[in-house]
N, C-alpha and C positions, 0 to 999 in steps of 0.2 A: 771609644772616641766619639761617642754620641751619634753613630750612624753616618759619619762623613767618610768619604774615601780618602786614601792616603796621598793622592796625587793632586790635591788642590793647592792653590797659592796661599801662603800663610799671611793673609791680610792683617790678622791680629798682631803678628810679630812686627810687620812693617809699621802699622799704626802705633804700637807701643814704642818702637825705636824712634819714630818721628816725634812722639810726645816727649820722650826722654831727652832727645836733643833740644827740642824747643824749651823745655823747662830748665835745662842746664844753661842754655844761651840767655834765657830770661834772667836767671839768677846772676850770671856774670854781668849782664847789662845793668841790672839794678845796682849791683855792688860798685861798678866802675863809673857809670855815667849818670847817676841821679844825685840830687843834693839832699837826699833824706838823711836823717840822723843815723848814727851807727846802730843805735838800738832798733830803729825801724827796719834798717837793712837786715840786721840779724834775724829779726822775727819773720820778715818776708822770706828770707832764704830758708829758714827752718820750715816754714809752711810749704814752700816749694819742694823741699826735700821730702816731707811727709807725703805730699801729692805724688812725687816721683816714686817713692817706695810703694805706694798703692798701685801705680801704673805697672811697676815691675811685678808685683804680686799677682795682679789679675791678667796681665798680658803675657808674661813669660813663665811664671811659676805655676800657673793654672790652679789658683787657690780654690776655685769652684769645683774642681774635680777631686776625686779620691774619697777615702773613708772619712766620715764625719768626725767621730770622736778622736781618733788618732791624729788626724790632720789639725784639728782645733788645738789639741794639747801641744803638738809640735810648734804651731804658730805662737802660742803663748810663751813657750820655752824660748823660742828664737827671739821674740820681742823682749823678753826679760834679759837675755844675754846682750842684745843690742843696747838696751838702756844702761846696763852695768858698764859696758865698754865706753859708751859716750860720756856718762857722768863720771866714771873713773878717770877717763882721759882729761876731762875738764878739771877735776879735783887735783890731779897730779900737776897739770900745767899751772894752775892757779897757785899751788903750793910752791912750785919752783919760782914763779914770778914774784911771789911775796917774800921769798928768802927764807921761809920756814923749812924748806927741804933742800939740803945741800946737793949740789950738782956734781 
């Protein structure tokens, strides 16, 4: 635990939680209360989602701690699974919406 005692207040967790809430509220505000184009709103929300994922990794999942090679491989594997899930979901929804996949 890098030389720290176990009875300190978890400021990193509080800061990470506050940043996560802020980024979520910001995304909702941009989606509901701005007059930006749909494409711009989607790109902004995707950017905020990536930023929030980084906050989660560094503040809660302690990505800077642990064994280097194993943790790096695990992170790449997890990112690959996440990308497959996101793009697979988009592909299925798009196929359903275009009528090429029966429901």
